[in-house]
PDB file of N, H, CA, C and O in Angstrom:
ATOM      1  N   UNK A   1       6.914   4.129   6.893  1.00  0.00           N
ATOM      2  CA  UNK A   1       6.494   2.809   6.507  1.00  0.00           C
ATOM      3  C   UNK A   1       6.137   2.858   5.029  1.00  0.00           C
ATOM      4  O   UNK A   1       5.596   3.856   4.551  1.00  0.00           O
ATOM      5  N   UNK A   2       6.437   1.784   4.301  1.00  0.00           N
ATOM      6  H   UNK A   2       6.876   0.974   4.689  1.00  0.00           H
ATOM      7  CA  UNK A   2       6.157   1.719   2.867  1.00  0.00           C
ATOM      8  C   UNK A   2       5.276   0.520   2.566  1.00  0.00           C
ATOM      9  O   UNK A   2       5.566  -0.593   3.004  1.00  0.00           O
ATOM     10  N   UNK A   3       4.205   0.741   1.821  1.00  0.00           N
ATOM     11  H   UNK A   3       3.970   1.645   1.465  1.00  0.00           H
ATOM     12  CA  UNK A   3       3.318  -0.319   1.342  1.00  0.00           C
ATOM     13  C   UNK A   3       3.503  -0.444  -0.159  1.00  0.00           C
ATOM     14  O   UNK A   3       3.445   0.556  -0.875  1.00  0.00           O
ATOM     15  N   UNK A   4       3.722  -1.641  -0.639  1.00  0.00           N
ATOM     16  H   UNK A   4       3.769  -2.454  -0.057  1.00  0.00           H
ATOM     17  CA  UNK A   4       3.701  -1.900  -2.069  1.00  0.00           C
ATOM     18  C   UNK A   4       2.406  -2.608  -2.372  1.00  0.00           C
ATOM     19  O   UNK A   4       2.130  -3.667  -1.807  1.00  0.00           O
ATOM     20  N   UNK A   5       1.611  -2.046  -3.249  1.00  0.00           N
ATOM     21  H   UNK A   5       1.835  -1.186  -3.708  1.00  0.00           H
ATOM     22  CA  UNK A   5       0.327  -2.659  -3.550  1.00  0.00           C
ATOM     23  C   UNK A   5       0.507  -3.920  -4.369  1.00  0.00           C
ATOM     24  O   UNK A   5       1.310  -3.969  -5.301  1.00  0.00           O
ATOM     25  N   UNK A   6      -0.242  -4.921  -4.010  1.00  0.00           N
ATOM     26  H   UNK A   6      -0.894  -4.881  -3.253  1.00  0.00           H
ATOM     27  CA  UNK A   6      -0.229  -6.180  -4.739  1.00  0.00           C
ATOM     28  C   UNK A   6      -1.654  -6.570  -5.052  1.00  0.00           C
ATOM     29  O   UNK A   6      -2.435  -5.760  -5.551  1.00  0.00           O
ATOM     30  N   UNK A   7      -1.986  -7.799  -4.760  1.00  0.00           N
ATOM     31  H   UNK A   7      -1.351  -8.457  -4.355  1.00  0.00           H
ATOM     32  CA  UNK A   7      -3.355  -8.248  -4.984  1.00  0.00           C
ATOM     33  C   UNK A   7      -4.237  -7.723  -3.868  1.00  0.00           C
ATOM     34  O   UNK A   7      -3.744  -7.257  -2.841  1.00  0.00           O
ATOM     35  N   UNK A   8      -5.532  -7.799  -4.073  1.00  0.00           N
ATOM     36  H   UNK A   8      -5.933  -8.177  -4.908  1.00  0.00           H
ATOM     37  CA  UNK A   8      -6.483  -7.362  -3.054  1.00  0.00           C
ATOM     38  C   UNK A   8      -6.259  -8.164  -1.777  1.00  0.00           C
ATOM     39  O   UNK A   8      -6.143  -9.389  -1.815  1.00  0.00           O
ATOM     40  N   UNK A   9      -6.201  -7.468  -0.657  1.00  0.00           N
ATOM     41  H   UNK A   9      -6.295  -6.473  -0.627  1.00  0.00           H
ATOM     42  CA  UNK A   9      -5.975  -8.140   0.615  1.00  0.00           C
ATOM     43  C   UNK A   9      -6.573  -7.304   1.734  1.00  0.00           C
ATOM     44  O   UNK A   9      -6.881  -6.129   1.532  1.00  0.00           O
ATOM     45  N   UNK A  10      -6.744  -7.898   2.919  1.00  0.00           N
ATOM     46  H   UNK A  10      -6.495  -8.852   3.083  1.00  0.00           H
ATOM     47  CA  UNK A  10      -7.273  -7.125   4.037  1.00  0.00           C
ATOM     48  C   UNK A  10      -6.408  -5.911   4.374  1.00  0.00           C
ATOM     49  O   UNK A  10      -6.925  -4.915   4.882  1.00  0.00           O
ATOM     50  N   UNK A  11      -5.104  -5.973   4.102  1.00  0.00           N
ATOM     51  H   UNK A  11      -4.684  -6.781   3.689  1.00  0.00           H
ATOM     52  CA  UNK A  11      -4.226  -4.839   4.408  1.00  0.00           C
ATOM     53  C   UNK A  11      -4.634  -3.602   3.625  1.00  0.00           C
ATOM     54  O   UNK A  11      -4.406  -2.482   4.082  1.00  0.00           O
ATOM     55  N   UNK A  12      -5.232  -3.783   2.455  1.00  0.00           N
ATOM     56  H   UNK A  12      -5.417  -4.693   2.084  1.00  0.00           H
ATOM     57  CA  UNK A  12      -5.670  -2.655   1.634  1.00  0.00           C
ATOM     58  C   UNK A  12      -7.186  -2.529   1.601  1.00  0.00           C
ATOM     59  O   UNK A  12      -7.735  -1.831   0.749  1.00  0.00           O
ATOM     60  N   UNK A  13      -7.863  -3.204   2.528  1.00  0.00           N
ATOM     61  H   UNK A  13      -7.417  -3.771   3.220  1.00  0.00           H
ATOM     62  CA  UNK A  13      -9.328  -3.140   2.598  1.00  0.00           C
ATOM     63  C   UNK A  13      -9.975  -3.487   1.261  1.00  0.00           C
ATOM     64  O   UNK A  13     -11.080  -3.031   0.966  1.00  0.00           O
ATOM     65  N   UNK A  14      -9.297  -4.283   0.465  1.00  0.00           N
ATOM     66  H   UNK A  14      -8.400  -4.653   0.705  1.00  0.00           H
ATOM     67  CA  UNK A  14      -9.811  -4.814  -0.799  1.00  0.00           C
ATOM     68  C   UNK A  14     -10.059  -3.774  -1.875  1.00  0.00           C
ATOM     69  O   UNK A  14     -10.806  -4.044  -2.815  1.00  0.00           O
ATOM     70  N   UNK A  15      -9.457  -2.590  -1.773  1.00  0.00           N
ATOM     71  H   UNK A  15      -8.850  -2.371  -1.009  1.00  0.00           H
ATOM     72  CA  UNK A  15      -9.534  -1.654  -2.887  1.00  0.00           C
ATOM     73  C   UNK A  15      -8.194  -0.959  -3.058  1.00  0.00           C
ATOM     74  O   UNK A  15      -7.318  -1.035  -2.195  1.00  0.00           O
ATOM     75  N   UNK A  16      -8.055  -0.289  -4.174  1.00  0.00           N
ATOM     76  H   UNK A  16      -8.766  -0.227  -4.875  1.00  0.00           H
ATOM     77  CA  UNK A  16      -6.796   0.352  -4.543  1.00  0.00           C
ATOM     78  C   UNK A  16      -6.591   1.632  -3.739  1.00  0.00           C
ATOM     79  O   UNK A  16      -7.498   2.456  -3.619  1.00  0.00           O
ATOM     80  N   UNK A  17      -5.392   1.786  -3.194  1.00  0.00           N
ATOM     81  H   UNK A  17      -4.655   1.117  -3.291  1.00  0.00           H
ATOM     82  CA  UNK A  17      -5.017   3.026  -2.516  1.00  0.00           C
ATOM     83  C   UNK A  17      -4.273   3.891  -3.504  1.00  0.00           C
ATOM     84  O   UNK A  17      -3.496   3.387  -4.315  1.00  0.00           O
ATOM     85  N   UNK A  18      -4.502   5.178  -3.446  1.00  0.00           N
ATOM     86  H   UNK A  18      -5.134   5.588  -2.788  1.00  0.00           H
ATOM     87  CA  UNK A  18      -3.816   6.109  -4.338  1.00  0.00           C
ATOM     88  C   UNK A  18      -2.341   6.186  -3.928  1.00  0.00           C
ATOM     89  O   UNK A  18      -2.042   6.488  -2.773  1.00  0.00           O
ATOM     90  N   UNK A  19      -1.416   5.918  -4.858  1.00  0.00           N
ATOM     91  H   UNK A  19      -1.659   5.673  -5.797  1.00  0.00           H
ATOM     92  CA  UNK A  19       0.004   6.014  -4.516  1.00  0.00           C
ATOM     93  C   UNK A  19       0.361   7.431  -4.057  1.00  0.00           C
ATOM     94  O   UNK A  19      -0.185   8.416  -4.554  1.00  0.00           O
ATOM     95  N   UNK A  20       1.274   7.511  -3.113  1.00  0.00           N
ATOM     96  H   UNK A  20       1.718   6.711  -2.709  1.00  0.00           H
ATOM     97  CA  UNK A  20       1.717   8.808  -2.618  1.00  0.00           C
ATOM     98  C   UNK A  20       2.261   8.691  -1.206  1.00  0.00           C
ATOM     99  O   UNK A  20       2.395   7.592  -0.669  1.00  0.00           O
ATOM    100  N   UNK A  21       2.573   9.831  -0.613  1.00  0.00           N
ATOM    101  H   UNK A  21       2.464  10.724  -1.050  1.00  0.00           H
ATOM    102  CA  UNK A  21       3.066   9.892   0.763  1.00  0.00           C
ATOM    103  C   UNK A  21       1.994  10.528   1.625  1.00  0.00           C
ATOM    104  O   UNK A  21       1.489  11.606   1.312  1.00  0.00           O
ATOM    105  N   UNK A  22       1.653   9.858   2.704  1.00  0.00           N
ATOM    106  H   UNK A  22       2.063   8.982   2.957  1.00  0.00           H
ATOM    107  CA  UNK A  22       0.600  10.312   3.605  1.00  0.00           C
ATOM    108  C   UNK A  22       1.188  10.555   4.987  1.00  0.00           C
ATOM    109  O   UNK A  22       2.130   9.878   5.399  1.00  0.00           O
ATOM    110  N   UNK A  23       0.623  11.529   5.702  1.00  0.00           N
ATOM    111  H   UNK A  23      -0.142  12.079   5.368  1.00  0.00           H
ATOM    112  CA  UNK A  23       1.082  11.879   7.044  1.00  0.00           C
ATOM    113  C   UNK A  23      -0.103  11.843   8.000  1.00  0.00           C
ATOM    114  O   UNK A  23      -1.249  12.030   7.590  1.00  0.00           O
ATOM    115  N   UNK A  24       0.180  11.602   9.277  1.00  0.00           N
ATOM    116  H   UNK A  24       1.111  11.451   9.611  1.00  0.00           H
ATOM    117  CA  UNK A  24      -0.863  11.589  10.300  1.00  0.00           C
ATOM    118  C   UNK A  24      -1.626  12.903  10.254  1.00  0.00           C
ATOM    119  O   UNK A  24      -1.033  13.976  10.142  1.00  0.00           O
ATOM    120  N   UNK A  25      -2.944  12.806  10.340  1.00  0.00           N
ATOM    121  H   UNK A  25      -3.426  11.934  10.431  1.00  0.00           H
ATOM    122  CA  UNK A  25      -3.792  13.996  10.314  1.00  0.00           C
ATOM    123  C   UNK A  25      -4.240  14.394   8.922  1.00  0.00           C
ATOM    124  O   UNK A  25      -5.003  15.347   8.763  1.00  0.00           O
ATOM    125  N   UNK A  26      -3.768  13.668   7.902  1.00  0.00           N
ATOM    126  H   UNK A  26      -3.148  12.894   8.031  1.00  0.00           H
ATOM    127  CA  UNK A  26      -4.143  13.980   6.526  1.00  0.00           C
ATOM    128  C   UNK A  26      -5.430  13.287   6.120  1.00  0.00           C
ATOM    129  O   UNK A  26      -6.210  12.848   6.966  1.00  0.00           O
ATOM    130  N   UNK A  27      -5.640  13.194   4.823  1.00  0.00           N
ATOM    131  H   UNK A  27      -5.007  13.550   4.136  1.00  0.00           H
ATOM    132  CA  UNK A  27      -6.866  12.602   4.294  1.00  0.00           C
ATOM    133  C   UNK A  27      -6.763  11.084   4.193  1.00  0.00           C
ATOM    134  O   UNK A  27      -5.682  10.506   4.310  1.00  0.00           O
ATOM    135  N   UNK A  28      -7.903  10.461   3.976  1.00  0.00           N
ATOM    136  H   UNK A  28      -8.781  10.931   3.881  1.00  0.00           H
ATOM    137  CA  UNK A  28      -7.974   9.022   3.755  1.00  0.00           C
ATOM    138  C   UNK A  28      -8.047   8.222   5.046  1.00  0.00           C
ATOM    139  O   UNK A  28      -7.027   7.938   5.674  1.00  0.00           O
ATOM    140  N   UNK A  29      -9.273   7.859   5.437  1.00  0.00           N
ATOM    141  H   UNK A  29     -10.102   8.089   4.927  1.00  0.00           H
ATOM    142  CA  UNK A  29      -9.441   7.127   6.700  1.00  0.00           C
ATOM    143  C   UNK A  29      -8.698   5.806   6.700  1.00  0.00           C
ATOM    144  O   UNK A  29      -8.196   5.380   7.740  1.00  0.00           O
ATOM    145  N   UNK A  30      -8.617   5.134   5.521  1.00  0.00           N
ATOM    146  H   UNK A  30      -9.025   5.481   4.676  1.00  0.00           H
ATOM    147  CA  UNK A  30      -7.952   3.833   5.477  1.00  0.00           C
ATOM    148  C   UNK A  30      -6.449   3.976   5.709  1.00  0.00           C
ATOM    149  O   UNK A  30      -5.839   3.146   6.384  1.00  0.00           O
ATOM    150  N   UNK A  31      -5.858   5.025   5.152  1.00  0.00           N
ATOM    151  H   UNK A  31      -6.354   5.699   4.604  1.00  0.00           H
ATOM    152  CA  UNK A  31      -4.435   5.278   5.343  1.00  0.00           C
ATOM    153  C   UNK A  31      -4.180   5.689   6.794  1.00  0.00           C
ATOM    154  O   UNK A  31      -3.222   5.228   7.414  1.00  0.00           O
ATOM    155  N   UNK A  32      -5.033   6.548   7.326  1.00  0.00           N
ATOM    156  H   UNK A  32      -5.812   6.922   6.822  1.00  0.00           H
ATOM    157  CA  UNK A  32      -4.890   6.980   8.718  1.00  0.00           C
ATOM    158  C   UNK A  32      -5.029   5.799   9.673  1.00  0.00           C
ATOM    159  O   UNK A  32      -4.315   5.716  10.672  1.00  0.00           O
ATOM    160  N   UNK A  33      -5.947   4.886   9.363  1.00  0.00           N
ATOM    161  H   UNK A  33      -6.527   4.954   8.551  1.00  0.00           H
ATOM    162  CA  UNK A  33      -6.133   3.697  10.202  1.00  0.00           C
ATOM    163  C   UNK A  33      -4.904   2.806  10.184  1.00  0.00           C
ATOM    164  O   UNK A  33      -4.507   2.281  11.224  1.00  0.00           O
ATOM    165  N   UNK A  34      -4.292   2.626   9.010  1.00  0.00           N
ATOM    166  H   UNK A  34      -4.615   3.052   8.165  1.00  0.00           H
ATOM    167  CA  UNK A  34      -3.093   1.792   8.901  1.00  0.00           C
ATOM    168  C   UNK A  34      -1.950   2.410   9.698  1.00  0.00           C
ATOM    169  O   UNK A  34      -1.236   1.698  10.403  1.00  0.00           O
ATOM    170  N   UNK A  35      -1.769   3.721   9.597  1.00  0.00           N
ATOM    171  H   UNK A  35      -2.350   4.300   9.024  1.00  0.00           H
ATOM    172  CA  UNK A  35      -0.693   4.378  10.345  1.00  0.00           C
ATOM    173  C   UNK A  35      -0.924   4.256  11.850  1.00  0.00           C
ATOM    174  O   UNK A  35       0.010   4.010  12.613  1.00  0.00           O
ATOM    175  N   UNK A  36      -2.179   4.431  12.266  1.00  0.00           N
ATOM    176  H   UNK A  36      -2.937   4.632  11.646  1.00  0.00           H
ATOM    177  CA  UNK A  36      -2.493   4.318  13.689  1.00  0.00           C
ATOM    178  C   UNK A  36      -2.230   2.898  14.178  1.00  0.00           C
ATOM    179  O   UNK A  36      -1.664   2.707  15.254  1.00  0.00           O
ATOM    180  N   UNK A  37      -2.637   1.905  13.398  1.00  0.00           N
ATOM    181  H   UNK A  37      -3.097   2.060  12.524  1.00  0.00           H
ATOM    182  CA  UNK A  37      -2.459   0.501  13.781  1.00  0.00           C
ATOM    183  C   UNK A  37      -0.979   0.152  13.959  1.00  0.00           C
ATOM    184  O   UNK A  37      -0.605  -0.512  14.926  1.00  0.00           O
ATOM    185  N   UNK A  38      -0.134   0.604  13.016  1.00  0.00           N
ATOM    186  H   UNK A  38      -0.437   1.144  12.230  1.00  0.00           H
ATOM    187  CA  UNK A  38       1.285   0.279  13.055  1.00  0.00           C
ATOM    188  C   UNK A  38       2.114   1.299  13.846  1.00  0.00           C
ATOM    189  O   UNK A  38       3.329   1.140  13.965  1.00  0.00           O
ATOM    190  N   UNK A  39       1.475   2.340  14.384  1.00  0.00           N
ATOM    191  H   UNK A  39       0.488   2.469  14.287  1.00  0.00           H
ATOM    192  CA  UNK A  39       2.189   3.339  15.173  1.00  0.00           C
ATOM    193  C   UNK A  39       3.146   4.184  14.354  1.00  0.00           C
ATOM    194  O   UNK A  39       4.224   4.541  14.828  1.00  0.00           O
ATOM    195  N   UNK A  40       2.758   4.508  13.125  1.00  0.00           N
ATOM    196  H   UNK A  40       1.882   4.218  12.740  1.00  0.00           H
ATOM    197  CA  UNK A  40       3.616   5.278  12.218  1.00  0.00           C
ATOM    198  C   UNK A  40       3.057   6.683  12.012  1.00  0.00           C
ATOM    199  O   UNK A  40       1.871   6.919  12.239  1.00  0.00           O
ATOM    200  N   UNK A  41       3.898   7.605  11.589  1.00  0.00           N
ATOM    201  H   UNK A  41       4.862   7.413  11.404  1.00  0.00           H
ATOM    202  CA  UNK A  41       3.458   8.967  11.298  1.00  0.00           C
ATOM    203  C   UNK A  41       3.468   9.283   9.807  1.00  0.00           C
ATOM    204  O   UNK A  41       2.886  10.278   9.376  1.00  0.00           O
ATOM    205  N   UNK A  42       4.130   8.437   9.021  1.00  0.00           N
ATOM    206  H   UNK A  42       4.603   7.629   9.372  1.00  0.00           H
ATOM    207  CA  UNK A  42       4.201   8.626   7.570  1.00  0.00           C
ATOM    208  C   UNK A  42       4.030   7.275   6.891  1.00  0.00           C
ATOM    209  O   UNK A  42       4.559   6.262   7.349  1.00  0.00           O
ATOM    210  N   UNK A  43       3.289   7.276   5.806  1.00  0.00           N
ATOM    211  H   UNK A  43       2.858   8.099   5.434  1.00  0.00           H
ATOM    212  CA  UNK A  43       3.070   6.053   5.035  1.00  0.00           C
ATOM    213  C   UNK A  43       3.298   6.361   3.561  1.00  0.00           C
ATOM    214  O   UNK A  43       2.669   7.263   3.007  1.00  0.00           O
ATOM    215  N   UNK A  44       4.193   5.616   2.929  1.00  0.00           N
ATOM    216  H   UNK A  44       4.704   4.883   3.379  1.00  0.00           H
ATOM    217  CA  UNK A  44       4.461   5.752   1.496  1.00  0.00           C
ATOM    218  C   UNK A  44       3.740   4.596   0.807  1.00  0.00           C
ATOM    219  O   UNK A  44       4.040   3.430   1.065  1.00  0.00           O
ATOM    220  N   UNK A  45       2.788   4.920  -0.070  1.00  0.00           N
ATOM    221  H   UNK A  45       2.544   5.866  -0.280  1.00  0.00           H
ATOM    222  CA  UNK A  45       2.065   3.905  -0.834  1.00  0.00           C
ATOM    223  C   UNK A  45       2.636   3.901  -2.245  1.00  0.00           C
ATOM    224  O   UNK A  45       2.550   4.892  -2.971  1.00  0.00           O
ATOM    225  N   UNK A  46       3.219   2.770  -2.616  1.00  0.00           N
ATOM    226  H   UNK A  46       3.288   1.965  -2.026  1.00  0.00           H
ATOM    227  CA  UNK A  46       3.808   2.638  -3.953  1.00  0.00           C
ATOM    228  C   UNK A  46       2.768   2.110  -4.923  1.00  0.00           C
ATOM    229  O   UNK A  46       1.827   1.433  -4.509  1.00  0.00           O
ATOM    230  N   UNK A  47       2.921   2.407  -6.213  1.00  0.00           N
ATOM    231  H   UNK A  47       3.686   2.957  -6.550  1.00  0.00           H
ATOM    232  CA  UNK A  47       1.990   1.864  -7.204  1.00  0.00           C
ATOM    233  C   UNK A  47       2.130   0.347  -7.265  1.00  0.00           C
ATOM    234  O   UNK A  47       3.158  -0.202  -6.867  1.00  0.00           O
ATOM    235  N   UNK A  48       1.098  -0.328  -7.763  1.00  0.00           N
ATOM    236  H   UNK A  48       0.264   0.118  -8.086  1.00  0.00           H
ATOM    237  CA  UNK A  48       1.179  -1.785  -7.870  1.00  0.00           C
ATOM    238  C   UNK A  48       2.404  -2.192  -8.678  1.00  0.00           C
ATOM    239  O   UNK A  48       2.688  -1.617  -9.728  1.00  0.00           O
ATOM    240  N   UNK A  49       3.118  -3.182  -8.180  1.00  0.00           N
ATOM    241  H   UNK A  49       2.887  -3.649  -7.327  1.00  0.00           H
ATOM    242  CA  UNK A  49       4.298  -3.702  -8.891  1.00  0.00           C
ATOM    243  C   UNK A  49       3.891  -4.779  -9.866  1.00  0.00           C
ATOM    244  O   UNK A  49       2.903  -5.483  -9.658  1.00  0.00           O
ATOM    245  N   UNK A  50       4.643  -4.901 -10.910  1.00  0.00           N
ATOM    246  H   UNK A  50       5.446  -4.329 -11.079  1.00  0.00           H
ATOM    247  CA  UNK A  50       4.354  -5.959 -11.864  1.00  0.00           C
ATOM    248  C   UNK A  50       5.178  -7.187 -11.503  1.00  0.00           C
ATOM    249  O   UNK A  50       6.271  -7.074 -10.948  1.00  0.00           O
ATOM    250  N   UNK A  51       4.655  -8.329 -11.814  1.00  0.00           N
ATOM    251  H   UNK A  51       3.767  -8.420 -12.264  1.00  0.00           H
ATOM    252  CA  UNK A  51       5.353  -9.572 -11.539  1.00  0.00           C
ATOM    253  C   UNK A  51       6.438  -9.784 -12.593  1.00  0.00           C
ATOM    254  O   UNK A  51       6.244  -9.447 -13.761  1.00  0.00           O
ATOM    255  N   UNK A  52       7.567 -10.334 -12.189  1.00  0.00           N
ATOM    256  H   UNK A  52       7.725 -10.607 -11.240  1.00  0.00           H
ATOM    257  CA  UNK A  52       8.599 -10.617 -13.195  1.00  0.00           C
ATOM    258  C   UNK A  52       8.114 -11.709 -14.158  1.00  0.00           C
ATOM    259  O   UNK A  52       7.320 -12.560 -13.758  1.00  0.00           O
ATOM    260  N   UNK A  53       8.559 -11.705 -15.385  1.00  0.00           N
ATOM    261  H   UNK A  53       9.204 -11.013 -15.710  1.00  0.00           H
ATOM    262  CA  UNK A  53       8.117 -12.709 -16.342  1.00  0.00           C
ATOM    263  C   UNK A  53       8.595 -14.097 -15.918  1.00  0.00           C
ATOM    264  O   UNK A  53       9.643 -14.246 -15.289  1.00  0.00           O
ATOM    265  N   UNK A  54       7.811 -15.095 -16.271  1.00  0.00           N
ATOM    266  H   UNK A  54       6.960 -14.974 -16.782  1.00  0.00           H
ATOM    267  CA  UNK A  54       8.201 -16.478 -15.982  1.00  0.00           C
ATOM    268  C   UNK A  54       9.366 -16.870 -16.880  1.00  0.00           C
ATOM    269  O   UNK A  54       9.451 -16.416 -18.021  1.00  0.00           O
ATOM    270  N   UNK A  55      10.272 -17.719 -16.369  1.00  0.00           N
ATOM    271  H   UNK A  55      10.204 -18.088 -15.443  1.00  0.00           H
ATOM    272  CA  UNK A  55      11.386 -18.149 -17.211  1.00  0.00           C
ATOM    273  C   UNK A  55      10.873 -19.029 -18.350  1.00  0.00           C
ATOM    274  O   UNK A  55       9.871 -19.733 -18.217  1.00  0.00           O
ATOM    275  N   UNK A  56      11.586 -18.968 -19.466  1.00  0.00           N
ATOM    276  H   UNK A  56      12.399 -18.397 -19.574  1.00  0.00           H
ATOM    277  CA  UNK A  56      11.197 -19.778 -20.635  1.00  0.00           C
ATOM    278  C   UNK A  56      11.401 -21.257 -20.318  1.00  0.00           C
ATOM    279  O   UNK A  56      12.385 -21.651 -19.691  1.00  0.00           O
ATOM    280  N   UNK A  57      10.454 -22.051 -20.766  1.00  0.00           N
ATOM    281  H   UNK A  57       9.655 -21.731 -21.276  1.00  0.00           H
ATOM    282  CA  UNK A  57      10.550 -23.497 -20.562  1.00  0.00           C
ATOM    283  C   UNK A  57      11.153 -24.112 -21.842  1.00  0.00           C
ATOM    284  O   UNK A  57      10.620 -23.917 -22.935  1.00  0.00           O
ATOM    285  N   UNK A  58      12.267 -24.856 -21.699  1.00  0.00           N
ATOM    286  H   UNK A  58      12.700 -25.014 -20.812  1.00  0.00           H
ATOM    287  CA  UNK A  58      12.895 -25.433 -22.915  1.00  0.00           C
ATOM    288  C   UNK A  58      12.042 -26.509 -23.548  1.00  0.00           C
ATOM    289  O   UNK A  58      12.428 -27.084 -24.566  1.00  0.00           O
TER     290      UNK A  58
END
């Protein structure tokens, strides 16, 4: 499963997750909880993505 960090949300418990690959039984209770909830054994957390620039207004 892959998470892309965006704005603060309940999915991230309102704080930043360290980007990386996590496996069941590893560190981070929040990551372990997400994997348990979704029934996954691996979670890839991507760094926050930037928003594309707004188009120029003529």
